[in-house]
N, C-alpha and C positions, 0 to 999 in steps of 0.2 A: 042322492049324494050331493053334498055341497062342494063348492070349490075348495081346492087346497092351495096354500100359498107357500112359497119357498123363499128363503133368505140366504144371501151370500153376505156373511158378516165380515166387514172390513174395518180397518182402523180409521179410514176417512169417510166412508159412506157404506150404506147397505144396498145391495142389489136385491130387487124383488121380482118374483114371477108368480103367476097364478094359473091354475088349471081351468079347463072348461068345466061345466057342471057335471059332465059324465066322468071326469078324471082321466081323459084319454090324451089330451093335448096340453102342452105348457106354453104360456105366452109371457115374454119378458114385460115387465112394467118399468116404471121409473126407478131410479136409484134415489134413496133418501140421503140427504146431506144435512143432518140436524145435530144439535149438541147431544153428547152421549146421554145426558140425563133425560132427554126427550125421546129417545129411540123407542122404548117400549110403548109409550103412548102413541107415537106416530104410526108404528106398525100395527098396533091394536086398532086404531082408527081405520087404517087402510084395509085391514082384514074384515072389520065389521061392515064397511061399505060394500064388500063383495060377498057377504054371508059366508065367510071362511070359518071353519071350525078347527081345522088342522093346519099347523104351521110347521113346515119342514125347515130345519136350520142346518146349513152345511157344517160338517165337523172336519176342521183342517188337521191334518197329521203330517209329521215330518217324514222324510223318505224312509227312515228306520222304523216307522210305525207309531212312534210316541206322539201324543197330542202336542199341538203347537202352543206357543206362548199365549195365544188368544183364547185358549180353551176355557180358563176360569171366567173370563168376561162373557163368553158365549153361554156358559152354563147360567150365569146370573141373568143374562138377557132372557134366556129360555124360561127361567123360573119366574121372571116378571110377567111373561106372557101367560104362563100357567095360572098365576094368581088372578089374571084377568079372564080366566075361563076357557082358554084355548088348549087344545091337545097339542103338545109339542113333540116332534120326532127329530132326532138327529140323524143325518145322512152323510156318509163319507163324501167329501168334496174333492177327492184327489184329482188334480190336474184340470179342474173345471175352469179356473181362471186362464190357464195357458190355452186350453181349447177355445175359450171364448175369444181371447186375443187373436188366435189364428183364424177363427171364423170371421171376425170383423176385419182383419187385415186382408182377407181374400176378397172383400168387397171393393177394395181399391180406394176407398174414401176414408177420411179421418173420422173415427167414431166420436159420437157426442160424449160429453162428460157423463160418466156413470154407465155408459153402454156396456162396457166390459163386465161390470158388476151385475147388471140386469141379465145379460146373456149367461153369465156364470150361474145365477140363480135359476134360470130356465133349465140349464143342464142338470143342476142338482134335482130340480123337480121332475124332469124327465126320467132320471135314474130311479127316483123314489116311485113314480107311477108305474114304471116298467116292473120293478121288483114287486110292488103291491099286486099288480094284475097277474104276475106269474104265480103268486101265492094263492090266488083265488081259485 
């Protein structure tokens, strides 16, 4: 099994996380802060460096259940990754940013720029891995 990568798609930056080779653990990576036109290439490069075949992208929804205003951009982003040969999966990301903020606040120190995004991506990946293992 190859590593799986997760993305927390944001308007300012993308949080990234990656699994171990067995798909049991999720580790936060850096957050990417690149121009929008360079996002697909930057994520594809990071994924190839880690032998990733599957990229999980968080799917944001509003409280009433409808997709957020970012959804069309996220779909285009996912399509760009598919064109580069990656399997793309969308995973509900409900409350992952809030949970990431709470986790980092509990450390008592000010989080580094992009840390919330990376931890949110880790939470998205953990959720995906747990669901996938439950289905096996």
